[in-house]
C-alpha positions in Angstrom: 0.0 0.0 0.0 1.4 3.4 -1.0 1.4 5.9 1.8 0.7 9.6 1.2 2.5 12.2 3.3 1.3 15.8 3.5 4.4 18.0 3.7 3.5 21.3 5.4 6.5 23.5 4.8 7.9 26.0 2.3 6.7 24.2 -0.8 8.6 21.9 -3.1 10.7 22.2 -6.2 9.0 19.9 -8.8 11.3 19.4 -11.7 12.7 16.4 -13.6 16.0 16.5 -11.6 14.3 16.4 -8.2 12.5 13.1 -9.1 10.1 13.6 -6.2 6.7 11.9 -6.2 4.5 14.9 -5.8 0.8 14.2 -6.5 -0.5 17.7 -5.8 -0.7 20.6 -3.4 -1.8 24.0 -2.3 -0.3 27.2 -0.8 -1.7 29.1 2.2 0.2 32.4 2.7 -0.4 35.8 4.2 -1.5 38.3 1.6 0.9 41.1 1.0 -1.7 43.8 0.9 -3.6 43.0 4.1 -3.8 40.8 7.1 -5.7 37.9 5.6 -4.4 34.6 4.5 -5.1 33.4 1.0 -5.0 30.1 -1.0 -2.8 29.7 -4.0 -2.3 26.9 -6.5 1.5 27.6 -6.8 3.4 25.7 -4.2 6.9 26.1 -5.7 9.6 26.3 -3.1 11.5 29.6 -2.8 13.8 28.7 0.1 14.7 25.0 -0.5 13.7 23.9 3.0 10.6 22.0 1.9 12.4 20.4 -1.0 15.1 19.2 1.4 12.5 17.6 3.7 10.8 16.0 0.7 14.1 14.5 -0.4 14.8 13.1 3.1 11.4 11.5 3.2 11.6 9.9 -0.3 15.1 8.6 0.3 13.8 6.7 3.3 10.7 5.5 1.4 11.0 5.7 -2.4 7.4 4.5 -2.8 5.8 7.3 -0.8 3.6 10.0 -2.4 3.8 13.6 -1.4 1.1 16.2 -1.1 2.6 19.6 -0.7 1.1 22.3 1.5 3.1 25.6 1.4 2.8 27.8 4.5 6.3 29.2 4.9 7.5 32.2 3.0 11.0 32.8 1.6 12.2 33.7 5.1 10.7 30.5 6.5 8.0 32.4 8.4 4.3 31.9 8.8 1.4 32.8 11.0 -0.5 30.5 13.3 -3.8 31.2 11.5 -2.2 30.3 8.2 -1.0 27.0 9.7 -4.5 26.4 11.0 -6.1 26.9 7.6 -3.6 24.5 6.1 -4.4 21.8 8.7 -8.2 22.4 8.2 -7.6 21.8 4.5 -6.0 18.5 5.2 -9.3 17.3 6.9 -10.5 16.9 3.3 -7.4 15.4 1.7 -6.6 11.7 1.7 -3.2 11.6 3.5 -1.9 9.3 6.2 0.9 11.3 7.7 1.3 15.1 8.1 4.9 16.3 8.3 5.5 19.6 10.1 9.2 20.3 10.0 8.5 23.6 11.7 7.7 25.0 15.2 5.8 27.9 16.7 5.6 29.7 20.0 2.5 29.4 22.2 -0.4 31.7 21.1 -4.1 32.1 21.7 -4.7 29.8 18.8 -3.3 26.8 20.5 -6.6 25.6 21.9 -8.1 25.6 18.4 -5.0 23.9 17.0 -5.2 21.1 19.7 -8.9 20.5 18.7 -7.9 20.4 15.0 -5.1 18.0 15.6 -7.5 15.8 17.5 -10.0 15.9 14.6 -7.2 14.9 12.2 -6.2 12.0 14.5 -9.8 10.8 14.6 -9.4 10.4 10.8 -6.2 8.3 11.5 -4.0 11.1 10.1 -0.8 11.2 12.1 0.8 14.5 12.7 4.6 14.4 13.0 5.9 17.8 14.2 9.4 19.1 14.9 10.5 20.7 18.1 12.3 24.0 17.4 16.1 23.8 17.3 15.8 26.6 19.8 13.0 25.0 21.8 14.2 26.7 25.0 13.0 29.9 23.4 9.5 28.7 23.3 9.4 27.1 19.8 7.8 23.8 20.7 4.3 23.9 19.2 2.5 21.9 18.0 5.0 19.2 18.9 4.0 19.2 22.6 0.3 18.8 21.9 -1.2 15.5 23.1 -2.4 14.4 19.6 1.0 15.0 17.9 4.2 13.0 17.7 6.9 15.5 18.6 10.4 14.9 17.2 13.9 16.0 18.3 17.1 15.2 16.5 20.3 13.6 17.6 23.2 11.8 15.8 22.0 8.1 15.8 23.3 5.0 14.2 21.5 3.1 11.4 18.7 5.6 11.2 16.8 4.1 14.1 14.7 6.1 16.6 13.8 6.4 20.2 10.2 6.6 21.3 8.7 7.6 24.7 5.1 6.3 24.8 4.3 8.3 27.9 4.9 11.7 26.2 4.7 10.7 22.5 8.2 12.1 22.0 10.5 10.8 19.3 14.3 11.2 18.9 15.4 10.5 15.3 18.7 10.8 13.5 19.6 14.4 12.6 23.0 13.8 10.9 23.2 16.4 8.1 22.9 14.8 4.7 23.4 16.3 1.2 20.0 16.9 -0.4 18.6 19.1 -3.3 17.1 22.4 -2.4 16.6 25.0 -5.1 17.0 24.0 -8.7 20.7 23.1 -9.4 21.7 23.3 -5.8 22.4 21.0 -2.9 23.3 21.5 0.7 23.9 19.6 3.9 20.5 19.4 5.8 20.2 18.4 9.4 18.7 19.4 12.7 15.2 18.7 14.0 13.7 19.5 10.6 15.7 16.7 9.0 15.0 14.3 11.9 11.2 14.9 11.6 11.2 14.3 7.8 13.3 11.1 8.3 10.9 9.9 11.0 7.9 10.5 8.7 9.7 8.4 6.0 10.3 5.7 8.5 6.7 5.8 9.7 5.4 5.6 6.1 7.4 2.4 5.6 5.8 0.9 8.7 2.4 1.8 7.3 3.3 0.3 4.0 3.8 -3.0 5.7 0.9 -2.8 8.2 -1.7 0.0 7.8 -2.7 1.5 11.1 -6.4 1.2 12.2 -6.1 2.7 15.7 -3.9 4.9 17.9 -3.3 2.0 20.1 -1.9 0.0 17.2 0.3 3.0 16.3 1.8 3.1 19.8 2.4 -0.7 19.8 4.1 -0.5 16.4 6.3 2.4 17.5 7.3 0.5 20.7 8.1 -2.6 18.7 10.2 -0.7 16.0 12.0 1.8 18.3 15.6 1.3 19.2 14.7 2.4 22.8 11.7 3.5 24.7 13.6 5.5 27.3 14.9 8.8 26.1 18.4 9.5 27.5 18.9 12.7 29.5 22.3 13.5 28.0 22.8 12.5 24.4 26.4 12.6 23.2 27.8 13.3 19.8 29.8 10.2 18.6 33.4 10.3 17.6 34.3 10.9 14.0 34.6 7.9 11.7 38.1 6.3 11.6 39.8 7.2 8.4 42.8 4.9 7.5 45.9 7.1 7.6 48.1 4.5 6.0 48.2 6.0 2.5 50.1 4.7 -0.5 52.0 7.1 -2.7 49.2 7.8 -5.1 46.8 8.5 -2.2 49.4 10.8 -0.6 49.8 12.9 -3.8 46.0 13.0 -4.1 45.7 14.2 -0.5 48.1 17.0 -1.2 45.9 18.1 -4.2 42.8 18.1 -2.0 44.6 20.1 0.7 45.8 22.6 -1.9 42.3 23.0 -3.4 40.6 23.5 0.0 43.2 26.0 1.2 42.8 28.0 -2.0 39.0 28.0 -1.7 38.9 29.2 1.9 42.2 31.3 1.8 44.0 29.1 4.2 47.8 28.7 4.6 48.9 25.6 2.7 51.7 25.0 5.3 49.2 25.1 8.2 46.3 23.0 6.7 43.7 22.0 9.2 43.8 18.7 11.0 40.4 19.0 12.6 36.8 19.5 11.3 36.6 21.6 8.2 33.5 23.3 9.7 35.9 25.0 12.1 37.9 26.3 9.1 35.2 28.2 7.2 33.3 25.4 5.5 29.5 25.8 5.8 26.5 23.6 5.1 25.6 25.8 2.2 29.0 25.8 0.4 29.9 22.1 0.7 28.3 21.4 -2.7 30.6 24.1 -4.3 33.6 22.2 -2.8 32.3 18.9 -4.3 32.0 20.5 -7.7 35.5 21.8 -7.5 36.8 18.3 -6.5 34.9 16.8 -9.5 36.5 19.3 -11.9 40.0 19.0 -10.4 40.1 15.2 -10.5 37.7 14.6 -13.5 35.4 12.4 -11.5 31.7 12.2 -10.6 30.9 12.2 -6.9 27.5 10.8 -5.9 26.2 13.7 -3.7 23.3 11.5 -2.5 25.8 9.4 -0.5 27.4 12.4 1.3 26.7 13.5 4.8 28.3 15.6 7.6 31.1 13.1 8.2 32.1 13.2 4.5 33.3 16.7 5.2 34.7 16.0 8.7 38.3 16.5 7.6 40.5 16.7 4.5 41.3 13.0 5.0 37.7 12.1 4.8 37.3 14.0 1.6 40.5 12.4 0.2 39.0 9.0 1.2 36.0 9.7 -1.0 38.1 10.9 -4.0 40.6 8.1 -3.6 37.8 5.5 -3.4 36.6 6.7 -6.9 40.1 7.0 -8.4 41.7 3.9 -7.0 38.7 1.8 -5.9 37.3 1.5 -2.4 
């Protein structure tokens, strides 16, 4: 059975290169000329956030269908009443999971939102909502509502998740991965938004195998599939992957070329090239793709960006390991 996920976000880039299974959608945005919200047929993504979420979902479950509901503007902002209208719209759309990789502060609308989430749940539509990356600042709704599965991210192994049945809280893998955003561009995408999209993809695979008929069944399935049902108080970042430092002469020369290219790109001293994470040296999640393109041009190779994640860029050695694997075989 093919599961449909409603992606409530900044829209989605629907082109031949994205290869996303989008079956339709709507946009609900604040009108520029007044304080009312309006419906639009155009749900094209202008920021890349929604497209990134869609890519994470579909990588986890290639057979999923996506229904796009655009509520975030170019600055990834929306209003609570706009979000409410989008959720009301989904009462009349045949979807199984509603992915909200977004978070809001408490407002007077929360009572209405809780009732609306309850109405969606009565239709067996599961809302998966992200806690804000800055949840301490109050961005934790609707994730904390009783009829919602709230998701936080952490670096996990094998893309498994933790589930607390008492609070309906989920912890899912937030390791940044390389995904398409705007046309012709990729970036590393992580945090709670990525973790939420990944969990929606995982959940849709569970539903593909066993369609849910009740909330009790959902909780039983989550408890059975979760890596753990007790959320740890202190979650630690794992150590970096071990890259074999015993290089042959070809690999040594190749490493020197990678070092030179990186130092030229970020204006670093070649004689003091960094031994630690490149993200401490000026590399950012939004310019990693540029570095990959330069490596492809310099070595006349094709790097599969879909296989790259945060640890691919952990050090110059890890980048050299990728290039060397293509040039000389893994």
